[in-house]
Every structure is written in structure tokens, then in C-alpha cells.
N, C-alpha and C positions, 0 to 999 in steps of 0.2 A: 644608387640608381633606382629609379621608380620601377615598379612592376608593370608588366604589360597591361594588366587589368586596370591599373590606375591611369595609364595613358589612354586606354580605351574609354574610360569614364571621362577623362579630360576632353577628348575630341567628340564625345557622344557617338561612338563608333556605329551603333545600330542605326542611328538617324541618317547615316550616309546612304541607306537603302532608298531614301527618298530623292537622291540626287541624280543617278544615271538616267532616270526617266526624263529629266529635263532635256538632256542632250539627245536622247532617242526621239522624243516628241519633236524637237526642233529639226533634227535630221530628216524625219519622216515628212514633215510639212514642207521642207525645202527641197525634197527629192535628193537628199545627200546621204542616205543610208549606204554604208559601205564598210570597207576594211578599217577606215580611220575612226569610225564611230566608237568602238570599244575603247580606243586609246583616249579619245576626247572625253568619254564618260569617266575614265579613270582620272584624267586631269581634273575634271570637275569635282570628283570625290576628294582629291588631295587639297584643292582650294577650300572645299567645305570644312574639312578637318582643320586646316590652317585657321579658318575663321573661328571655329569653336575654341581652339587653343588660345588664340589671341583674345577672344571674348573673356575667357576666364582669367587671363593675365591682366587685362584691363580692369576687371571687376574684383580683383583679389581682395581689396580692402573692404568693399561693400559685402562681398561674400563672407568675409570673416565675421560679419554681424548677422547677415540674413541667411546664409547657407554655409555654416562652418563645416559641414560634412563634405563639401566639394574638395577635389584633390589638392588644390593649392593651400587654402586656409587650414586644412587638416594636416598639412605638412607632408603629405604623401608624394607631392610633386613640387619641386622648387619653382619660384617665379622665373629663374633663369632658364631652366629646362623648358618651361612652358613657352616662353617667348622665342627661345631658340628653335623649338619644334615648329612653332607657327611660321617662323621665317623660312625654315628649311622646306616645309611642306608647300609654302607659297612658291618658292623658286622651282621646286620639283613640278608643281602643277603647271606653272606657266611654261617651263621647259618642255614638258611632255606635250602640251597643247601645240607648241611651236613645231616640235619634231613631227607630230602626227598631222597637223593641219596647215602648216606653213604660215605665210604672212596673214592670210585672212583669219585663221584661228588665233594667231598672236594678237591681232588687232582687236579681238574680243576678250581674250584672256587677260591682257594687261589692265584694261579698265575694270574688268570683273574683279581682279585681285585688289585694285585700288579701292573699289567700292566696298569690298569685304573689310579691309583694314579701316577705311573711313567710317564705316558703321561702328566697328568695335571701339575705335579710339575717339570718335568725335560725335557721331550722329545718334548713337543708340538712345541716349537719355534726353533727346530733344524731340520737338514736334516732327522733325524730318525723319526720325528713325524708321517708322514703317515704310515710308516711301523709298528710303535708301535700301532697305533690305529687299523690298519688292524689286528694285532695280537690279540687285544682285541675281535674283532668280530669273528675271527676264533676260539678262545677259547670258545666264547659264543655258537657257533654251537656244539663244542665238549662237552660242558656241557650237552646238550641234549642227546648226544650219550652215556653218562655214564651209565653203566649197560647193554650196548649192544656191538655190534661189532664195536668198535670205528674206526678201520681202514677203514671201509666202509663209514664213515662220513667225511673222510679227503677231498675228492673232493668237497663236499658241503662247508666245512670250507674254503678251498682255494678260492672257487668262491665268497663267501660272503666277505672274506678278500680282494680280488682284487677289488670288488665294493667299499669297505670302503676306500681303498687307493685312488681311484679317488675322492670320496667325500671330504676326508681330504685334499688332495692336492689342491682342489679348495677352500676349506674353508679358507685356509691361505691367500687368496686374497679377502676376503669378504669386507674389508675396503678400500684397495688400488686399487682394480681392477687388471686385469690380462693382460698379453700379449696373443696374439692369439695362440701361440704355446701350452700353457698349456691346454686350453679346447680341442684342437685337439688331444693331447696325451690322455687326460682322456676319450674323446669320442671313441678313438680306443680301450682303455681298456674296456669301456662299451660294445662295439660290441663283444669283445672276451668273456666277462662275459655272455652276453645274449646267444651267440652261445653255450657256454658250458652248461648253465642251460637248454637250449631248446632241447638238444639231447634227442631222444626217449629212453624210458626204455629198459632194456635188452629184447632180443627175448623171446617170450613165449615158453613153452615146446611144442614139436611136437604134443602131445596128444590134445593140445588145438586148433589145427588148424581146426579140424572138428566140431567146436562149431556151434550152431544154428545161424541164421542170426542176431537175436536180440543181442545175446551175442557177436557176431563179431563186431556189431556196437558199443556196449559199449567199446569193446577192442580198436576200432579205435579212439574213443574219448579219452580214457586213454592215447593212444600213442601221440595224437595231443595236449593234454592239456598242457604239459610242454612248447611246442613251442609257443602256444598261449599266455600263461602267460609271457614267456620270451620276446616275441615281444611287449607285452603291457608295460613291464618294460622298454625295450629299446626305445620305441617310446616316452614315457613320459620323462624319464631322458635324453635320447639322444637329443631330440629336445631342451631341456633347455640348454644343453651344446653347441649345434649348434648356439643358439642365442648369447651365450657368445663369441664364435669364431667370429661371425659377428660384435659384438659390446661388447668388453670385459670390460664393466663398473662394478663398485662395485655392483650396484643394480642387474645387470644380474647374476653376480657371486653368490650373495646371493640367488637369485631365483633358480639357478641351484643346489646349495647345498640343499636348501629346497626340490627340486624335487628328489634329490638323497636319502634324508632321508625318505620322505613320500612314495617314489616309491619302497623302498626296500621290503615291503611285497609281491609285485608282483613277485620279484625274488625269495624270500623264498618260495612262493607258487609254483613256477615252480619246484624248487628243491624238495619240498615235493611231488608234483605230480609225478615227475620223479622217486621217490623212491617207487611209487606204491600206494600212498594215495591221489587219485585225489580229492575226496570231501573235505578232510582236506586241501589240497593245495588251493582249491577255497576259503575256509573259511579264510585261512591265507591271501590270496591275497586281500580279501574284506576289510582288514584294510587299504589298500592304499587310496581309495577315502575318507574314514572316516578320516584318518590322514590329508589329504589335507584340508578338511573342518575345522577341529580343528586348523590347522596351521594358519588359517586366524584370529583366536582369540589369540593364544599364539604362538609366533615364535618358530620354531624348531631349530633355529640357534643361 
């Protein structure tokens, strides 16, 4: 039997800290935050881990050449255990989403699971790979919106999907290195993503203009918070991409991909705060530094 540490490496366990924020941002935007949100976030994590295990199972022959230290080619986890774990996590994730969110959540969880497996088994090494992975993350945001006004979560879903496209496009050059044009393109995308997430919330009602000074100060912080969190996201992930543009080696590409994964909670926090849940947005963003620390022990890529 494989060790727990080997299974954690297989599913990139720390990288799952970047997942619950999708659901929270979607729920906040759709007005669907409630008791079901934690369960939907847990379902999302299970599906993410399923995708990571399926990814390594599908890449086991390539990893034997390019990444022999990974759990499957190193012999620490057998291919059968990996694919069985991926299947079990998928069933558990869809089942939990159905139990927590009913038909509307199931209607999102099923295509999300299909997109995850479709990416790992067919799309990953094709031109459609980044788009399919972006679709996975966009659906993850919409999973959180189940039970609310889903249409209101579409901008957040598109924003997270766009970020995911940049990370996935870079990840395809983790072994070979990149040309300078790729990080410049993804950096431009990151700037647009940050600008979108950092937009202030909608204007408050006219009746709120005459609030007390203390309440106005709180309102000012609420308006500024999305921009602050979006700037934090852009600074962390953008600087990593700038380093790739300066020297597009495989090591720097891997570092930028890791920054994109572990920095995502800051973006999710900005989107959550923009939807009017400032304290929750801060809580979501707090997963970013924690994810970076854990990534030093278990690689998120």
C-alpha cells in the first residue's frame, strides 16, 4: 500500500487550497452563500484531486522519461491505485455535490467531472488543452453559484477561467522551457484579469450616502479591498511571469506555474470581496501564503 505522503504528492494535495475559493466566489456573486457552500467546496476539492490523480495516470509513460521522481514512475504508487483513486474521488465529488446542492449542483458537477477527465485523457496535449482546463475552473465557480442567481456569477467564472488559461499555457512548457513571447502573452492576460477583479463593487444606494463617518470609512475599505487583493495577485503572479520573459528556462516556467496556482486565492478573494463579502474575501485570500509554504514540501505542479 502506498504511503499517505505518496498519495498526497500524487494529488498535489496543497494545491487544493486554490480550489474552495472558486466555489466561494461563485456563491458570493450569485447570492448563494449558505450552509451548502462548504459542502460544495469540499466536492470541488475531491474533483480537483481526482483530476490530479488521473493526470498522473494518463502521463505515467511520459513521466517515466521526463519526471521519473513522480509517484507512479518511481514505483511508490501503482497505476491501478492511481486510476482507482481518481475514479473514487470523482464519484465522491459528484455525489457530495448532488447531496449538498440537489439537481442544480449536479447539473454543474457532472459536466465539470467530464471536463476534468476529458482534459487528462484527450485534450491536455492538444491546442484545446488550455481552453478545456479553463472551462473546468469556470464550471467550478458556477458550482458555487448553484441555488442562486447563476447569471450573476458568470463574470467571476470568466475571470477565473482566464487566469487558468494563462497557468495552463505556461504549464505546457514546464519541461522544455518557453520562448519569450509566451510569458509576455500570459502576463498581458494576467493584467486584464487583475483589472477585472479589482473593479469596485456597484454604487451604494443614495440613502447610504449620509452614513456616519465610521460607516463611511468601512464602506471605503470595502470598495478598495477588491483592488488591493487583485494587486497582490498581480504582483505575485505577474512578477513570476516577468522573470520567465527575462529568462524563459524550464525552472522559471515551473516557478511561474506554481505562483499562478498558489496565488489564485488572492484573485478569488478579490472576486468575493467585490461581490460584497469583504471579510470572507480576506479569508479566501489568506490561503495564498499558506499554499506557498506547503508548496515547498509538496510541489503543486
